PLY file of the C-alpha trace (Angstrom):
ply
format ascii 1.0
element vertex 219
property float x
property float y
property float z
element edge 218
property int vertex1
property int vertex2
end_header
14.85 9.42 0.83
11.93 7.58 2.43
9.37 6.07 0.07
5.87 5.47 1.42
3.64 2.58 0.37
0.09 3.35 -0.79
-1.34 1.96 2.46
0.52 4.70 4.34
-0.67 7.62 2.20
-2.37 10.49 4.01
-4.96 12.80 2.46
-3.41 15.69 0.57
-6.34 17.91 1.55
-5.33 17.37 5.18
-2.41 19.75 4.66
-4.85 22.65 4.78
-6.33 21.37 8.05
-2.87 20.80 9.51
-1.64 24.32 8.73
-4.90 25.86 10.00
-4.76 23.88 13.26
-2.85 20.69 14.03
-5.48 19.65 16.56
-8.25 20.05 13.97
-6.29 17.85 11.57
-5.79 15.15 14.20
-9.46 15.15 15.22
-10.49 14.67 11.59
-7.77 12.39 10.24
-6.71 10.40 13.31
-9.80 10.33 15.54
-12.19 10.34 12.54
-14.35 13.12 13.93
-16.12 15.60 11.69
-18.71 18.32 12.15
-20.22 20.46 9.41
-20.73 24.20 9.56
-21.78 26.81 7.02
-18.25 27.17 5.65
-17.68 23.44 5.07
-21.14 23.06 3.45
-20.42 25.95 1.08
-17.06 24.38 0.29
-18.67 21.03 -0.55
-21.21 22.75 -2.82
-18.46 24.60 -4.70
-16.43 21.42 -5.23
-19.48 19.47 -6.41
-19.53 21.83 -9.40
-15.80 21.44 -9.99
-15.05 17.79 -9.18
-16.40 16.13 -12.31
-13.84 13.45 -13.19
-15.39 12.96 -16.64
-14.81 16.61 -17.59
-12.18 17.17 -20.26
-12.40 20.22 -22.51
-10.12 21.77 -25.10
-9.99 25.50 -25.83
-7.42 26.31 -28.47
-4.05 25.01 -27.30
-5.22 24.41 -23.74
-6.76 21.23 -22.36
-8.75 21.35 -19.10
-9.12 18.29 -16.87
-11.14 18.25 -13.64
-10.83 16.05 -10.55
-7.48 14.57 -11.53
-6.22 11.99 -8.96
-2.62 12.62 -7.85
-0.17 11.04 -5.43
3.41 11.18 -4.21
5.31 8.24 -2.74
8.06 10.56 -1.46
5.58 12.72 0.50
3.22 9.85 1.31
0.05 11.66 0.24
-2.71 11.33 -2.35
-5.67 13.42 -3.38
-7.37 15.21 -6.24
-6.55 18.34 -8.23
-9.72 20.38 -8.78
-8.54 21.45 -12.22
-5.38 21.02 -14.25
-4.76 23.22 -17.25
-2.55 21.55 -19.84
-1.06 24.19 -22.10
0.47 22.99 -25.36
4.24 23.43 -25.16
6.98 21.65 -27.10
9.05 21.60 -23.88
6.23 20.03 -21.90
5.31 16.43 -21.13
3.32 13.81 -23.00
-0.24 13.18 -21.79
-1.92 9.80 -22.28
-4.54 9.98 -25.00
-3.38 13.36 -26.30
-1.11 14.35 -29.16
1.84 16.64 -28.57
3.35 17.90 -25.32
1.78 19.98 -22.58
2.79 22.16 -19.63
0.61 21.35 -16.58
-0.79 24.08 -14.33
-3.02 23.03 -11.39
-5.88 25.30 -10.31
-7.36 24.90 -6.83
-10.86 26.26 -6.08
-11.67 27.79 -2.70
-15.00 29.08 -1.33
-13.70 32.19 0.43
-11.06 34.81 -0.25
-7.23 34.89 0.01
-6.08 34.03 3.53
-3.44 35.55 5.77
-1.89 32.12 6.46
-0.32 29.70 3.96
-2.76 26.77 4.17
-4.09 27.19 0.62
-0.64 27.86 -0.82
0.85 24.75 0.75
-2.05 22.52 -0.32
-1.60 23.77 -3.89
2.17 23.29 -3.70
1.62 19.69 -2.58
-0.56 19.13 -5.66
2.23 20.53 -7.81
4.80 18.25 -6.20
2.55 15.22 -6.80
2.15 16.12 -10.47
5.88 16.71 -10.83
6.62 13.26 -9.43
3.97 11.56 -11.58
4.88 13.33 -14.82
8.66 13.65 -14.24
8.58 17.38 -14.84
8.99 20.72 -13.06
6.04 23.07 -12.49
6.71 26.65 -11.51
3.23 28.18 -11.81
-0.19 27.34 -10.39
-3.26 29.31 -9.28
-5.95 29.60 -6.61
-9.48 30.57 -7.63
-11.44 32.18 -4.81
-15.22 32.00 -5.15
-15.88 35.07 -3.00
-13.80 37.43 -5.14
-14.44 35.53 -8.42
-10.89 35.61 -9.69
-7.67 33.65 -9.87
-4.64 34.42 -7.78
-1.44 33.28 -9.54
1.03 31.36 -7.37
4.76 31.02 -7.99
5.92 27.64 -6.69
9.15 28.38 -4.84
11.75 26.13 -3.22
10.70 27.60 0.12
7.10 26.42 -0.37
8.29 22.97 -1.46
10.46 22.63 1.65
7.57 23.64 3.90
5.40 20.93 2.32
8.13 18.34 2.93
8.43 19.41 6.57
4.66 19.44 7.13
3.95 16.06 5.52
6.77 14.49 7.54
5.25 15.90 10.73
1.77 14.68 9.70
3.11 11.14 9.28
4.81 11.31 12.69
1.55 12.38 14.36
-0.43 9.73 12.50
1.98 6.91 13.33
1.85 7.86 17.03
-1.93 8.49 16.87
-1.13 11.76 18.58
-3.72 14.54 18.97
-2.03 17.75 20.15
-3.49 20.18 22.65
-5.38 23.17 21.30
-3.79 26.54 20.63
-6.74 28.90 20.84
-7.16 31.98 18.67
-9.58 33.77 16.36
-9.48 30.77 14.01
-11.42 28.77 16.64
-14.55 30.88 16.01
-14.99 29.56 12.44
-13.75 26.02 13.06
-16.21 23.23 12.20
-14.72 21.11 15.03
-15.28 23.66 17.80
-17.95 21.68 19.69
-15.82 18.53 19.57
-12.51 20.23 20.32
-13.84 22.34 23.24
-10.94 24.83 23.04
-11.92 26.87 26.10
-12.08 23.75 28.26
-8.77 22.33 27.06
-7.00 25.60 27.85
-7.82 24.98 31.50
-7.31 21.23 31.84
-6.34 18.11 29.91
-8.92 15.69 28.53
-7.86 13.07 31.13
-8.36 15.53 33.98
-11.72 16.60 32.55
-12.95 12.98 32.23
-11.75 12.09 35.73
-13.56 15.11 37.12
-16.79 14.10 35.38
-16.53 10.58 36.79
-16.01 11.95 40.30
-19.04 14.19 39.94
0 1
1 2
2 3
3 4
4 5
5 6
6 7
7 8
8 9
9 10
10 11
11 12
12 13
13 14
14 15
15 16
16 17
17 18
18 19
19 20
20 21
21 22
22 23
23 24
24 25
25 26
26 27
27 28
28 29
29 30
30 31
31 32
32 33
33 34
34 35
35 36
36 37
37 38
38 39
39 40
40 41
41 42
42 43
43 44
44 45
45 46
46 47
47 48
48 49
49 50
50 51
51 52
52 53
53 54
54 55
55 56
56 57
57 58
58 59
59 60
60 61
61 62
62 63
63 64
64 65
65 66
66 67
67 68
68 69
69 70
70 71
71 72
72 73
73 74
74 75
75 76
76 77
77 78
78 79
79 80
80 81
81 82
82 83
83 84
84 85
85 86
86 87
87 88
88 89
89 90
90 91
91 92
92 93
93 94
94 95
95 96
96 97
97 98
98 99
99 100
100 101
101 102
102 103
103 104
104 105
105 106
106 107
107 108
108 109
109 110
110 111
111 112
112 113
113 114
114 115
115 116
116 117
117 118
118 119
119 120
120 121
121 122
122 123
123 124
124 125
125 126
126 127
127 128
128 129
129 130
130 131
131 132
132 133
133 134
134 135
135 136
136 137
137 138
138 139
139 140
140 141
141 142
142 143
143 144
144 145
145 146
146 147
147 148
148 149
149 150
150 151
151 152
152 153
153 154
154 155
155 156
156 157
157 158
158 159
159 160
160 161
161 162
162 163
163 164
164 165
165 166
166 167
167 168
168 169
169 170
170 171
171 172
172 173
173 174
174 175
175 176
176 177
177 178
178 179
179 180
180 181
181 182
182 183
183 184
184 185
185 186
186 187
187 188
188 189
189 190
190 191
191 192
192 193
193 194
194 195
195 196
196 197
197 198
198 199
199 200
200 201
201 202
202 203
203 204
204 205
205 206
206 207
207 208
208 209
209 210
210 211
211 212
212 213
213 214
214 215
215 216
216 217
217 218
């Protein structure tokens, strides 16, 4: 099994971009382009309220920790869990600074509503896999909280989801090492993409970037 060094880690949050659109991910994470739209601004505002690394609260037998840094050397990613619930459980794991044992359950916050694709599920699964590696445990349950519908959606972490994360992160590293930005695959998702004016999906359906630039120079 390949083990990545910290200098090779990719952003865990990039998994969501990669599943949504591989070109979008490459523009952001390889070419370092970024453009805000209403959806990304709303997302930032929501996470500002959640990502307080100093927040630690106990309610009964449950401990809540926000903005918990996580990483995985086997996947080569790092990032932050919005919230981790630590539920007291004799079969759980020890937590630094706390008495007893706890069963971790990550909670990811999203601005919208449940999606038809698996981007959110796979990002959450990657968080689970990071926690499992760091805490030497197995986590079978997690949850997504959607701001638009104001409720949690429970997520069962399956072997199928884990395998998809392994496949995706491997592909992300291959793209990153080659500094490869794939061509666009247009669809309805392009309408809400924050990178639309940089990506130029309609143009790239007709010609490559090289052809486009050569044509501009000729003109």
